C-alpha positions in Angstrom: 0.0 0.0 0.0 1.2 3.5 -0.9 2.3 5.8 1.9 -0.1 8.7 2.5 1.3 12.0 1.2 0.7 14.9 3.5 1.0 18.1 1.4 2.0 19.9 4.6 5.4 18.1 4.2 5.9 19.9 0.8 7.1 23.5 0.6 4.6 26.0 -0.8 7.0 26.6 -3.7 7.3 22.9 -4.6 3.5 22.5 -4.3 3.0 25.4 -6.7 5.5 23.9 -9.1 3.8 20.5 -8.9 0.3 22.0 -9.3 1.5 23.9 -12.4 3.0 20.7 -13.9 -0.2 18.8 -13.1 -2.3 21.5 -14.8 -0.1 21.4 -17.9 -0.4 17.6 -18.2 -4.1 17.6 -17.6 -4.8 19.0 -21.1 -8.6 18.4 -20.9 -8.8 20.2 -17.5 -10.7 17.3 -16.0 -8.9 17.6 -12.7 -7.2 14.3 -13.3 -4.5 12.9 -15.5 -5.4 10.1 -17.9 -3.0 7.4 -19.1 -2.9 9.0 -22.5 -2.2 12.5 -21.0 0.7 11.2 -18.9 2.1 9.2 -21.9 2.2 12.3 -24.1 3.6 14.5 -21.3 6.5 12.0 -20.9 7.1 12.1 -24.7 7.2 15.9 -24.6 10.0 15.6 -22.0 11.8 13.1 -24.3 11.1 10.3 -22.0 9.8 7.5 -24.2 8.1 5.0 -22.0 6.0 2.2 -23.5 2.2 2.7 -23.1 2.0 -0.5 -21.1 4.5 0.8 -18.5 2.7 4.1 -18.3 -0.5 2.2 -17.7 1.2 0.2 -15.0 2.5 3.4 -13.3 -0.9 5.0 -13.3 -2.5 1.7 -12.0 0.0 1.5 -9.1 -0.7 5.1 -8.0 -4.4 5.3 -8.7 -6.1 4.8 -5.3 -9.7 5.2 -6.5 -9.7 2.8 -9.4 -10.5 5.3 -12.1 -7.2 4.7 -14.0 -6.5 8.4 -13.7 -4.4 10.4 -11.3 -5.8 13.2 -9.1 -3.4 15.7 -7.7 -2.5 13.8 -4.6 -1.9 10.6 -6.6 0.2 12.6 -9.0 2.4 13.9 -6.1 2.9 10.3 -4.9 4.0 9.2 -8.3 6.4 12.2 -8.7 7.8 11.6 -5.2 8.6 8.0 -6.3 10.2 9.2 -9.6 11.9 12.4 -8.4 14.3 11.9 -5.4 14.3 15.7 -4.8 10.6 15.7 -4.0 10.9 12.6 -1.9 13.9 14.1 0.0 11.9 17.3 0.6 9.0 15.3 2.1 11.4 13.4 4.3 13.2 16.5 5.5 9.9 18.2 6.4 8.7 15.1 8.3 12.0 15.2 10.2 11.6 18.9 11.0 8.2 18.2 12.5 9.7 15.6 14.8 11.9 18.3 16.3 9.3 21.1 16.2 7.1 19.7 18.9 4.8 22.8 19.3 4.3 23.0 15.6 5.1 26.7 15.3 7.5 26.3 12.4 10.6 26.8 14.5 12.9 24.6 16.6 13.9 26.1 19.9 17.0 25.0 22.0 14.7 23.1 24.3 13.0 21.2 21.4 16.5 20.4 20.0 17.7 19.1 23.3 14.5 17.1 23.8 14.6 15.6 20.3 18.3 14.6 20.6 17.6 13.0 23.9 14.6 11.2 22.6 16.6 9.8 19.7 19.3 8.6 22.0 22.0 11.1 20.9 24.3 11.7 23.8 24.8 15.4 23.2 26.2 17.6 25.9 24.8 21.1 26.5 27.9 22.4 24.7 27.2 20.1 21.7 23.6 21.5 21.5 24.8 25.1 21.7 27.4 24.5 18.9 24.8 22.8 16.7 22.3 25.5 17.4 24.9 28.2 16.7 25.9 26.9 13.3 22.3 26.1 12.3 20.6 29.3 13.4 22.0 31.3 10.5 19.9 34.5 11.1 20.7 34.3 14.9 17.0 34.9 15.9 17.2 32.2 18.6 15.4 29.5 16.7 15.9 27.2 13.8 13.6 27.7 10.9 12.6 25.0 8.4 14.9 26.6 5.8 17.8 26.6 8.3 17.1 22.9 9.2 16.9 22.0 5.5 20.2 23.8 4.7 21.9 21.8 7.5 20.6 18.5 6.2 21.4 19.3 2.5 25.0 20.4 3.3 26.0 19.5 6.9 29.8 19.9 6.2 29.3 23.6 5.4 27.6 24.1 8.8 29.7 21.8 11.0 33.2 23.0 10.2 35.2 23.8 13.3 37.9 26.3 13.7 40.4 23.5 14.3 39.4 21.9 10.9 39.2 24.6 8.2 37.4 23.6 5.1 39.5 21.8 2.5 42.5 21.6 4.8 44.9 18.7 4.6 47.2 17.6 7.5 50.8 18.7 7.2 53.0 15.9 5.9 55.3 14.5 8.5 58.9 14.1 7.9 60.5 10.8 9.0 64.2 10.1 9.0 63.6 8.4 5.6 61.9 11.3 3.9 58.2 12.4 3.7 55.6 10.0 5.0 
């Protein structure tokens, strides 16, 4: 059975992009995408998929048995085909695990609670450092964008002064030359 897609786990920008794409594929403006519409849309993107495979994709994601995709079914299919959509959904789900009060921000307390809940043995200093590098705008909370940025490129945020980016250790000289 397909996992339920909660559109709250998709950014407004991505949702608008997906809705625009859905509308372009739904050429008859029926509010659903037929097998034929999806087949031709793939062809326009130079993705030549046999009609039988397109039919199978629609069948697998069509939950109401109409052999068409409504918008939510379309999102499920795209999430399966496009790792970026799937990744965004997962990151937003993870953010909600930290944002206990649902206000769209992670406080220090929520970060500490979540790390403790997930069994991460973080000291108060660890939490402060993580919070300091993640809270880019220094407003005292971690926004969904700051959280996403941390997860997309953790190395950029977690560099320490002792380990400058792109640094290599100095070669050591032994009595036989460089080692």
